[in-house]
Structure formats: C-alpha cells, structure tokens
Biotite code that builds the C-alpha atoms (Angstrom):
import biotite.structure as struc

atoms = struc.array([
    struc.Atom([8.950, 115.418, 2.801], chain_id="A", res_id=1, res_name="GLN", atom_name="CA", element="C"),
    struc.Atom([6.616, 112.875, 4.398], chain_id="A", res_id=2, res_name="VAL", atom_name="CA", element="C"),
    struc.Atom([7.869, 109.595, 5.295], chain_id="A", res_id=3, res_name="GLN", atom_name="CA", element="C"),
    struc.Atom([5.792, 106.245, 7.035], chain_id="A", res_id=4, res_name="LEU", atom_name="CA", element="C"),
    struc.Atom([8.199, 103.236, 8.183], chain_id="A", res_id=5, res_name="VAL", atom_name="CA", element="C"),
    struc.Atom([6.255, 100.223, 8.988], chain_id="A", res_id=6, res_name="GLU", atom_name="CA", element="C"),
    struc.Atom([7.876, 97.899, 11.422], chain_id="A", res_id=7, res_name="SER", atom_name="CA", element="C"),
    struc.Atom([6.871, 94.533, 13.024], chain_id="A", res_id=8, res_name="GLY", atom_name="CA", element="C"),
    struc.Atom([5.798, 92.293, 10.358], chain_id="A", res_id=9, res_name="GLY", atom_name="CA", element="C"),
    struc.Atom([6.404, 88.434, 10.535], chain_id="A", res_id=10, res_name="GLY", atom_name="CA", element="C"),
    struc.Atom([5.857, 84.450, 10.169], chain_id="A", res_id=11, res_name="LEU", atom_name="CA", element="C"),
    struc.Atom([3.703, 83.670, 12.779], chain_id="A", res_id=12, res_name="VAL", atom_name="CA", element="C"),
    struc.Atom([1.264, 80.840, 13.261], chain_id="A", res_id=13, res_name="GLN", atom_name="CA", element="C"),
    struc.Atom([-2.517, 81.034, 13.291], chain_id="A", res_id=14, res_name="ALA", atom_name="CA", element="C"),
    struc.Atom([-3.840, 82.218, 16.584], chain_id="A", res_id=15, res_name="GLY", atom_name="CA", element="C"),
    struc.Atom([-0.395, 84.170, 17.226], chain_id="A", res_id=16, res_name="ASP", atom_name="CA", element="C"),
    struc.Atom([-0.647, 87.690, 17.837], chain_id="A", res_id=17, res_name="SER", atom_name="CA", element="C"),
    struc.Atom([1.306, 90.771, 16.065], chain_id="A", res_id=18, res_name="LEU", atom_name="CA", element="C"),
    struc.Atom([2.069, 94.513, 16.466], chain_id="A", res_id=19, res_name="ARG", atom_name="CA", element="C"),
    struc.Atom([3.047, 96.631, 13.520], chain_id="A", res_id=20, res_name="LEU", atom_name="CA", element="C"),
    struc.Atom([3.931, 100.011, 13.949], chain_id="A", res_id=21, res_name="SER", atom_name="CA", element="C"),
    struc.Atom([4.435, 102.898, 11.595], chain_id="A", res_id=22, res_name="CYS", atom_name="CA", element="C"),
    struc.Atom([6.612, 106.129, 12.129], chain_id="A", res_id=23, res_name="ALA", atom_name="CA", element="C"),
    struc.Atom([5.562, 108.590, 10.671], chain_id="A", res_id=24, res_name="ALA", atom_name="CA", element="C"),
    struc.Atom([7.762, 112.154, 9.865], chain_id="A", res_id=25, res_name="SER", atom_name="CA", element="C"),
    struc.Atom([7.199, 115.064, 7.703], chain_id="A", res_id=26, res_name="GLY", atom_name="CA", element="C"),
    struc.Atom([3.793, 116.270, 8.628], chain_id="A", res_id=27, res_name="ARG", atom_name="CA", element="C"),
    struc.Atom([2.548, 117.395, 12.158], chain_id="A", res_id=28, res_name="THR", atom_name="CA", element="C"),
    struc.Atom([1.312, 114.344, 12.526], chain_id="A", res_id=29, res_name="PHE", atom_name="CA", element="C"),
    struc.Atom([-1.148, 114.623, 15.536], chain_id="A", res_id=30, res_name="SER", atom_name="CA", element="C"),
    struc.Atom([-3.325, 116.711, 13.167], chain_id="A", res_id=31, res_name="SER", atom_name="CA", element="C"),
    struc.Atom([-3.966, 113.984, 10.760], chain_id="A", res_id=32, res_name="TYR", atom_name="CA", element="C"),
    struc.Atom([-6.123, 110.615, 10.582], chain_id="A", res_id=33, res_name="GLY", atom_name="CA", element="C"),
    struc.Atom([-3.993, 107.226, 9.816], chain_id="A", res_id=34, res_name="MET", atom_name="CA", element="C"),
    struc.Atom([-4.984, 104.305, 8.259], chain_id="A", res_id=35, res_name="GLY", atom_name="CA", element="C"),
    struc.Atom([-3.700, 100.307, 7.638], chain_id="A", res_id=36, res_name="TRP", atom_name="CA", element="C"),
    struc.Atom([-4.489, 98.998, 4.485], chain_id="A", res_id=37, res_name="PHE", atom_name="CA", element="C"),
    struc.Atom([-3.242, 95.449, 3.436], chain_id="A", res_id=38, res_name="ARG", atom_name="CA", element="C"),
    struc.Atom([-2.388, 93.750, 0.112], chain_id="A", res_id=39, res_name="GLN", atom_name="CA", element="C"),
    struc.Atom([-2.570, 89.599, -0.734], chain_id="A", res_id=40, res_name="ALA", atom_name="CA", element="C"),
    struc.Atom([-0.949, 87.926, -3.886], chain_id="A", res_id=41, res_name="PRO", atom_name="CA", element="C"),
    struc.Atom([-3.449, 88.898, -6.787], chain_id="A", res_id=42, res_name="GLY", atom_name="CA", element="C"),
    struc.Atom([-5.584, 90.916, -4.527], chain_id="A", res_id=43, res_name="LYS", atom_name="CA", element="C"),
    struc.Atom([-6.444, 94.657, -4.365], chain_id="A", res_id=44, res_name="GLU", atom_name="CA", element="C"),
    struc.Atom([-5.427, 96.804, -1.368], chain_id="A", res_id=45, res_name="ARG", atom_name="CA", element="C"),
    struc.Atom([-7.787, 96.781, 1.048], chain_id="A", res_id=46, res_name="GLU", atom_name="CA", element="C"),
    struc.Atom([-8.818, 98.676, 4.015], chain_id="A", res_id=47, res_name="PHE", atom_name="CA", element="C"),
    struc.Atom([-8.177, 97.397, 7.512], chain_id="A", res_id=48, res_name="VAL", atom_name="CA", element="C"),
    struc.Atom([-8.322, 100.021, 10.371], chain_id="A", res_id=49, res_name="ALA", atom_name="CA", element="C"),
    struc.Atom([-8.121, 103.849, 10.789], chain_id="A", res_id=50, res_name="ALA", atom_name="CA", element="C"),
    struc.Atom([-8.075, 106.289, 13.673], chain_id="A", res_id=51, res_name="ILE", atom_name="CA", element="C"),
    struc.Atom([-8.903, 109.929, 13.550], chain_id="A", res_id=52, res_name="GLY", atom_name="CA", element="C"),
    struc.Atom([-6.464, 112.672, 14.284], chain_id="A", res_id=53, res_name="TRP", atom_name="CA", element="C"),
    struc.Atom([-8.049, 113.221, 17.632], chain_id="A", res_id=54, res_name="THR", atom_name="CA", element="C"),
    struc.Atom([-7.259, 109.143, 18.478], chain_id="A", res_id=55, res_name="GLY", atom_name="CA", element="C"),
    struc.Atom([-11.228, 109.083, 19.679], chain_id="A", res_id=56, res_name="ILE", atom_name="CA", element="C"),
    struc.Atom([-12.511, 107.691, 16.685], chain_id="A", res_id=57, res_name="ALA", atom_name="CA", element="C"),
    struc.Atom([-11.531, 104.690, 15.355], chain_id="A", res_id=58, res_name="THR", atom_name="CA", element="C"),
    struc.Atom([-12.751, 102.281, 12.283], chain_id="A", res_id=59, res_name="TYR", atom_name="CA", element="C"),
    struc.Atom([-12.261, 98.744, 11.359], chain_id="A", res_id=60, res_name="TYR", atom_name="CA", element="C"),
    struc.Atom([-13.121, 96.388, 8.469], chain_id="A", res_id=61, res_name="THR", atom_name="CA", element="C"),
    struc.Atom([-15.801, 93.603, 9.818], chain_id="A", res_id=62, res_name="ASP", atom_name="CA", element="C"),
    struc.Atom([-13.127, 90.574, 9.119], chain_id="A", res_id=63, res_name="SER", atom_name="CA", element="C"),
    struc.Atom([-10.860, 92.008, 11.909], chain_id="A", res_id=64, res_name="VAL", atom_name="CA", element="C"),
    struc.Atom([-13.384, 93.990, 13.950], chain_id="A", res_id=65, res_name="LYS", atom_name="CA", element="C"),
    struc.Atom([-12.701, 92.372, 17.748], chain_id="A", res_id=66, res_name="ASP", atom_name="CA", element="C"),
    struc.Atom([-9.082, 90.887, 16.713], chain_id="A", res_id=67, res_name="ARG", atom_name="CA", element="C"),
    struc.Atom([-7.311, 94.146, 15.506], chain_id="A", res_id=68, res_name="PHE", atom_name="CA", element="C"),
    struc.Atom([-6.922, 97.471, 17.470], chain_id="A", res_id=69, res_name="THR", atom_name="CA", element="C"),
    struc.Atom([-5.430, 100.351, 15.942], chain_id="A", res_id=70, res_name="ILE", atom_name="CA", element="C"),
    struc.Atom([-3.956, 103.191, 18.068], chain_id="A", res_id=71, res_name="SER", atom_name="CA", element="C"),
    struc.Atom([-1.613, 105.953, 18.146], chain_id="A", res_id=72, res_name="ARG", atom_name="CA", element="C"),
    struc.Atom([0.836, 107.696, 20.120], chain_id="A", res_id=73, res_name="ASP", atom_name="CA", element="C"),
    struc.Atom([1.477, 111.261, 19.103], chain_id="A", res_id=74, res_name="ASN", atom_name="CA", element="C"),
    struc.Atom([4.047, 112.018, 21.099], chain_id="A", res_id=75, res_name="ALA", atom_name="CA", element="C"),
    struc.Atom([6.308, 109.681, 19.217], chain_id="A", res_id=76, res_name="LYS", atom_name="CA", element="C"),
    struc.Atom([4.414, 110.361, 15.545], chain_id="A", res_id=77, res_name="ASN", atom_name="CA", element="C"),
    struc.Atom([3.281, 106.622, 15.935], chain_id="A", res_id=78, res_name="THR", atom_name="CA", element="C"),
    struc.Atom([0.476, 104.360, 14.526], chain_id="A", res_id=79, res_name="VAL", atom_name="CA", element="C"),
    struc.Atom([0.236, 100.749, 16.166], chain_id="A", res_id=80, res_name="TYR", atom_name="CA", element="C"),
    struc.Atom([-1.851, 97.998, 14.980], chain_id="A", res_id=81, res_name="LEU", atom_name="CA", element="C"),
    struc.Atom([-2.163, 95.315, 17.288], chain_id="A", res_id=82, res_name="GLU", atom_name="CA", element="C"),
    struc.Atom([-3.539, 91.907, 15.688], chain_id="A", res_id=83, res_name="MET", atom_name="CA", element="C"),
    struc.Atom([-4.368, 89.078, 17.850], chain_id="A", res_id=84, res_name="ASN", atom_name="CA", element="C"),
    struc.Atom([-6.038, 85.879, 17.207], chain_id="A", res_id=85, res_name="SER", atom_name="CA", element="C"),
    struc.Atom([-4.084, 85.821, 13.374], chain_id="A", res_id=86, res_name="LEU", atom_name="CA", element="C"),
    struc.Atom([-5.873, 84.066, 10.771], chain_id="A", res_id=87, res_name="LYS", atom_name="CA", element="C"),
    struc.Atom([-4.279, 82.710, 7.534], chain_id="A", res_id=88, res_name="PRO", atom_name="CA", element="C"),
    struc.Atom([-6.658, 84.954, 5.541], chain_id="A", res_id=89, res_name="GLY", atom_name="CA", element="C"),
    struc.Atom([-5.044, 87.705, 7.221], chain_id="A", res_id=90, res_name="ASP", atom_name="CA", element="C"),
    struc.Atom([-1.770, 87.356, 5.553], chain_id="A", res_id=91, res_name="ALA", atom_name="CA", element="C"),
    struc.Atom([-0.687, 89.874, 3.150], chain_id="A", res_id=92, res_name="ALA", atom_name="CA", element="C"),
    struc.Atom([1.909, 93.317, 2.910], chain_id="A", res_id=93, res_name="VAL", atom_name="CA", element="C"),
    struc.Atom([0.429, 95.584, 5.411], chain_id="A", res_id=94, res_name="TYR", atom_name="CA", element="C"),
    struc.Atom([0.694, 99.409, 4.619], chain_id="A", res_id=95, res_name="TYR", atom_name="CA", element="C"),
    struc.Atom([0.164, 102.401, 7.028], chain_id="A", res_id=96, res_name="CYS", atom_name="CA", element="C"),
    struc.Atom([-0.891, 105.757, 5.240], chain_id="A", res_id=97, res_name="ALA", atom_name="CA", element="C"),
    struc.Atom([-1.516, 109.370, 6.013], chain_id="A", res_id=98, res_name="ILE", atom_name="CA", element="C"),
    struc.Atom([-4.832, 110.854, 5.684], chain_id="A", res_id=99, res_name="HIS", atom_name="CA", element="C"),
    struc.Atom([-4.703, 113.738, 3.111], chain_id="A", res_id=100, res_name="ALA", atom_name="CA", element="C"),
    struc.Atom([-6.670, 116.053, 5.084], chain_id="A", res_id=101, res_name="ARG", atom_name="CA", element="C"),
    struc.Atom([-5.959, 117.459, 8.205], chain_id="A", res_id=102, res_name="ALA", atom_name="CA", element="C"),
    struc.Atom([-8.345, 117.428, 11.017], chain_id="A", res_id=103, res_name="ARG", atom_name="CA", element="C"),
    struc.Atom([-10.976, 115.546, 9.061], chain_id="A", res_id=104, res_name="SER", atom_name="CA", element="C"),
    struc.Atom([-13.569, 114.029, 10.776], chain_id="A", res_id=105, res_name="TYR", atom_name="CA", element="C"),
    struc.Atom([-14.870, 111.731, 8.127], chain_id="A", res_id=106, res_name="GLY", atom_name="CA", element="C"),
    struc.Atom([-16.184, 108.690, 9.072], chain_id="A", res_id=107, res_name="GLY", atom_name="CA", element="C"),
    struc.Atom([-16.190, 104.817, 7.942], chain_id="A", res_id=108, res_name="LEU", atom_name="CA", element="C"),
    struc.Atom([-16.657, 105.718, 4.140], chain_id="A", res_id=109, res_name="ARG", atom_name="CA", element="C"),
    struc.Atom([-13.994, 108.170, 4.219], chain_id="A", res_id=110, res_name="ASP", atom_name="CA", element="C"),
    struc.Atom([-11.503, 106.553, 6.179], chain_id="A", res_id=111, res_name="PHE", atom_name="CA", element="C"),
    struc.Atom([-11.948, 103.200, 4.266], chain_id="A", res_id=112, res_name="ALA", atom_name="CA", element="C"),
    struc.Atom([-11.225, 104.781, 0.942], chain_id="A", res_id=113, res_name="SER", atom_name="CA", element="C"),
    struc.Atom([-7.376, 104.226, -0.299], chain_id="A", res_id=114, res_name="ARG", atom_name="CA", element="C"),
    struc.Atom([-7.543, 107.597, -2.500], chain_id="A", res_id=115, res_name="TYR", atom_name="CA", element="C"),
    struc.Atom([-8.325, 109.694, 0.949], chain_id="A", res_id=116, res_name="GLU", atom_name="CA", element="C"),
    struc.Atom([-4.408, 109.250, 1.540], chain_id="A", res_id=117, res_name="TYR", atom_name="CA", element="C"),
    struc.Atom([-1.553, 110.805, 0.147], chain_id="A", res_id=118, res_name="ASP", atom_name="CA", element="C"),
    struc.Atom([1.367, 108.947, 1.617], chain_id="A", res_id=119, res_name="TYR", atom_name="CA", element="C"),
    struc.Atom([2.281, 105.039, 2.213], chain_id="A", res_id=120, res_name="TRP", atom_name="CA", element="C"),
    struc.Atom([4.678, 103.475, 3.718], chain_id="A", res_id=121, res_name="GLY", atom_name="CA", element="C"),
    struc.Atom([7.153, 100.514, 2.253], chain_id="A", res_id=122, res_name="GLN", atom_name="CA", element="C"),
    struc.Atom([4.650, 97.641, 3.846], chain_id="A", res_id=123, res_name="GLY", atom_name="CA", element="C"),
    struc.Atom([5.823, 95.091, 6.363], chain_id="A", res_id=124, res_name="THR", atom_name="CA", element="C"),
    struc.Atom([4.893, 91.192, 5.713], chain_id="A", res_id=125, res_name="GLN", atom_name="CA", element="C"),
    struc.Atom([2.570, 89.150, 7.588], chain_id="A", res_id=126, res_name="VAL", atom_name="CA", element="C"),
    struc.Atom([2.947, 85.814, 6.990], chain_id="A", res_id=127, res_name="THR", atom_name="CA", element="C"),
    struc.Atom([0.228, 83.362, 8.936], chain_id="A", res_id=128, res_name="VAL", atom_name="CA", element="C"),
    struc.Atom([1.158, 79.831, 9.128], chain_id="A", res_id=129, res_name="SER", atom_name="CA", element="C"),
    struc.Atom([-1.873, 77.424, 9.672], chain_id="A", res_id=130, res_name="SER", atom_name="CA", element="C"),
])
C-alpha cells in the first residue's frame, strides 16, 4: 500500500522560508515522479512543482519560480519543497503526490495535471501572515 506523509508546514511571516517534506512508502520511490500541489479555501487544488523520477527534470508553476525548489532524496524515499520569500498568497494546504506511471518522461503538461497522480498525502497546512 502506498503511503505519503507530508510534514514541515506551519505559520510564518511574509518573507520567511519553510521546507516541506514528503516521505513515501509502498512503491519503488526512485522510479516515480513526484509532485506538490496546494489548495486554498474555496479554490481548486493547483499544481505547484514536480520532479521527474531521475531527479533531473523539475517543473514549477509560474508564481513560485525562483522562490520554491523541489528536490528528492531517493535513499530516504523523500521529496522536499523548499519555499523561500513566502507570500500570503502561498497560504494553503500543501499535498504531495506520486505519479501514476513509473519512469515517466512526461513534460510540464503531464506533471502539472492532478489526474496523472494516483496517491496523495494527507496535506500539511502553510499559513503566511502579512
């Protein structure tokens, strides 16, 4: 059974940083791309960042480029999201997800679609005060 467990969320001030972690189990982690999505109250779940299974390809939504960095440690079965210069607009529940297809070389369009992921974590809350 695949399990994804996020951690690292919290309450910060605008301009601060946070690092989210997502520990995966139940699947050969190193063979699957991983994604981070977020959902604010009353809004759709939206793509934030993704990383391919090799760790080389990374993808970001425009609003977080140059502020957020996604990375993975296959030895620890963990994916990270380093978030810098946080803004109130970044506040949301952040979810990690694992891609449904092993060794996928899909591009941004593939990794940005929530429907390409088949397991999700429970989410971690990020709150940013102005």
